[in-house]
N, C-alpha and C positions, 0 to 999 in steps of 0.2 A: 568718602560719603557715597560714591557711586552716582546713580541717577538722582537728580535734584529737581523738585518742582519749584519754579520761580515765575510768578505772575502769568500763569496760563501756559507756560512752556516747560517741557521736560528737558533738562540740560545735563549732559555728561561731563561738563567741564566746570571751571570756576565761574561764579557769577560776579557781576559788578554791582556794588551797592552805591547808590547815589549819595554824595555828601549832603544833599538836601532832603534825604529821607528823614521824616519826622521821628521815626523810631531811633535813628542814629543820633539825632540832635536833641530830642526831648524825652526819649523813652516813651513816645506817644504811640503805644500799641499794646497788643495782648498776645498771649501765647498759650499753648497746651503741650503736654508731653504724654504720649499714648504708648502703652505697653504692647509688645508683640511676644507671644509665646507660641513656639512651634509653628511659626509662620502665620499665626492668626492674631488679629487685633483683639484686644481685651478691653471691654467697657468703652469702646470707641464712641458709641452713640451718646453716652453720658458726657464724655469729654467734649464732643463738638456742640452739644446743647449748651454746655457751660461756656464754650468759646463764643457762641452767638449771644449769650447773656452778657458776657464781659464786653463784647463789642457794643451792644446796646447801651450799657451803662456809661460808656465813654463817648457815645454818639458817633460810632463808626458804622456806616451802613454797608452790610455785606450782601452781595448777590448770591453767594454760594450757600448751599443747604448742607445739612448734616450728611445726607447721602453723597453729595458732591465731595466733601472732604474724605469720607470713607473710601470712595472710589479712587481718589488720588493716592491715599495711603496704601491701598491694596495693590495698586500698580507698582509703587515703590518697593513694597515688600517682595513682590514677585520678581521684579527685574534686578533688585539688589540682593536677592536670595537671603533675606533676613529670616533667621530662625528665632533666636531669643534676642530681642533688642528694643529700641525705643524709636518713636517717631516724634520729631520736634516740629511744631507748627507755630508760625509767627505771622501776625498781621499787623502792619503799621497803618497809620492814617494816610500815608502816601508821601509824595514828593512835592515840595513847595518851597518858595523862598522863605528863609528863616523869619518866623514871626510867631509869638506865643499864641496869638489868636488863630482859630481854625481857618484854614484856607477855604475860600468859597467853592472851589471846584478842584477836587483831586481824587484820584482813584486809590483805594487801598492797595498796599503792596503785600503780597503773600509769599512766604518762603516755607517749604516743607522738605525735610530730609530725614533719612533714617541712619541709625548706627547700631552696631552690635552692643549688647549689654546683657551679661549673664545675671541670673537671679542672685540676690544677695545672701547666699546660703550660709556663709560663715557668720555674718551678723545675726541672722535669724536663729541659728543654732546656739551661738555662744553669748549673744547679747552685746550691747554697746554702751559706751559711756556718753553722757550728755552733761552740759552745764546749763545753768540758768543765767539769763541776762535781762536787763530792763528792755521792755518792748518800746522802742522809740520810732517805729515805722508809722506811715500815714494811717489814717483811720478807715480806709476802704480796702482792707485786706481781702474782702470777698471778691474783688476784681483781680483776675489773674493777669496783671499788667506787666509791662517790661520794666517798670520802676522797681528794681531789686537791689539798689545800693545798700539799703538798711539790712536786707537779708544777707547780702554778700559780706558785709562787715561782721555780722553776727556769726556767720559760718567760718570766717577767718579766725575769729576769736576762739571758736570751738576747736578748730584745727590746731591752733597754737597751744591749746590745753590738752591735746591728744584725745579729743572727743569727736564724736560723729555729728552731733547736733547741738544747737543752742536753743533751749526752751525759753520762750519769751514770757515775761511777766509784766503786766500793765496794771498799775494802781493796785498792786497786791493780789492780782488774779493771774493765773496761768492761762495764756491764750492758745498758743500753738508753737511748733518749732519754726525755725527759720525757713525750712522747706518741708515741713511735715505737720501732721496733726498729732496731738498728744492725748493719751488715755491713761486713766488710773483704774485699777481694780481694787475695791475694798469690800470685804465681807460678801464676796460673790457678785457684786454689782459693778458694771462698767460705766465709768463717768468720762465725759468729754465736754469741752466748752460748747455752748450753743452755736449753731450756724448762723451767726449774725455778721455785721460788718467788721468785726475784730479778728475773724479768721477766714481762711479759705475753706469752703465746704468741699473737702477732698473727695475725689471719686473713690479712692480706696477707703476713706472714712465711711462712705455710703455702703460699700460692700461689707465692711466690718459690722456695721449696724445690722445689715440683713443677716449676716452669719450669727450674730449674737441672738437675734430674734429666733432664728431656726434652732439654736442650741438652748433656748429658754434662759439665756443670761440677761438679766435686767440691764437695759441700756438707757442711761439717764443723761440728757443734755443739760448739764448744770456746771456753772463755773466753780472752780476750786482754787485753793491757795497753794503757795509753795510748801507750806507745812503739810498739807494733805498729800502733796506730791511725794515728799520725803517719807511720809508715814504710810504710803500705799502698800498693799500686799504685792501688787504687780504693776509695772508701768510699761506702756507700749508706745512706740512712735510708728506712724504709717505714712506712706506716700506711694506714688506710682512706682518709684524705683526701690523703695525700702520694703514694700509689702507690709507684713506684720512683724515688726522688729522689736524684741524685748529690750528693755533698758536694765542694765545690771549695775550702773553707777550714775548717780546724779550729784554733781559737785563732789563732796567728800562722803556721801552716803552710798553704801553698797547694798544691793538687794539681789534676791534670787529670782530666777525665772519660774513662774508659777504654772499650775495646771490649766487655768483658764486661758492663759496665753497660748499654750500648746494646742488646746482645743480650737481656738480661733485660727491659729496658723493652719491646722489641718483642714478646717472648714473653708478657709480662703483658698488653699491649694486645690480643693475639690471644685471650686468655682473656676479656677484656671484650667484644670484638666477634668472636665465632667466625664462621667462614665459613658462610654459609647453604647 
């Protein structure tokens, strides 16, 4: 990992996590993953604004600002010589004797580190397989919390089916992937689930929305069914690590990569590498 930021200090060695850390014991915390392209942060401000929102939603008071987090990340990128990679940011409620009730006085524990990660070129070029699963996660998917066991189990089931992602279906409606947002394209219109408590409003999702608007592709935030997913002209999954990845198989249904997916991929790439 190289240089690590842990609770106000930059450390070049392993860190010690307290067994009383509420993130370790309860998953009582939040996180973000931020992309680095050619040594530069991508959409960092949006990520850290969402981090602050997640903290507020679970009543963690943070002293750091968006600019503070960006400065920490930029130092890690420089000292760890990150070119294409990811920054992981985690904040827990803090260290306290084990009790479900919030401790009366504790300081949040912050961990930030970087690692190399290439763009997912093969998946974006060739497409990927996904499966559908019942969405049995909690009902506050809009909070990017450390409580990811439901997502982990879904991802494992996808992996066992030789798939990249598990598309979640709740009460007959497609919500999102286990770690991605899901889009369908039908008759030239891009559809995705509304940004409510049932999905995480992905930062990449927001960039895709902006790309669609610039390309004059209608962008509709509207719930759709698994049948609509199977019947779509094109299907996309997106995330910080996946970017704009086309789906070529859903369960037993096979589909082609379409022209609007390619246009969105190109527009997204131009956001990453703007003309100088």
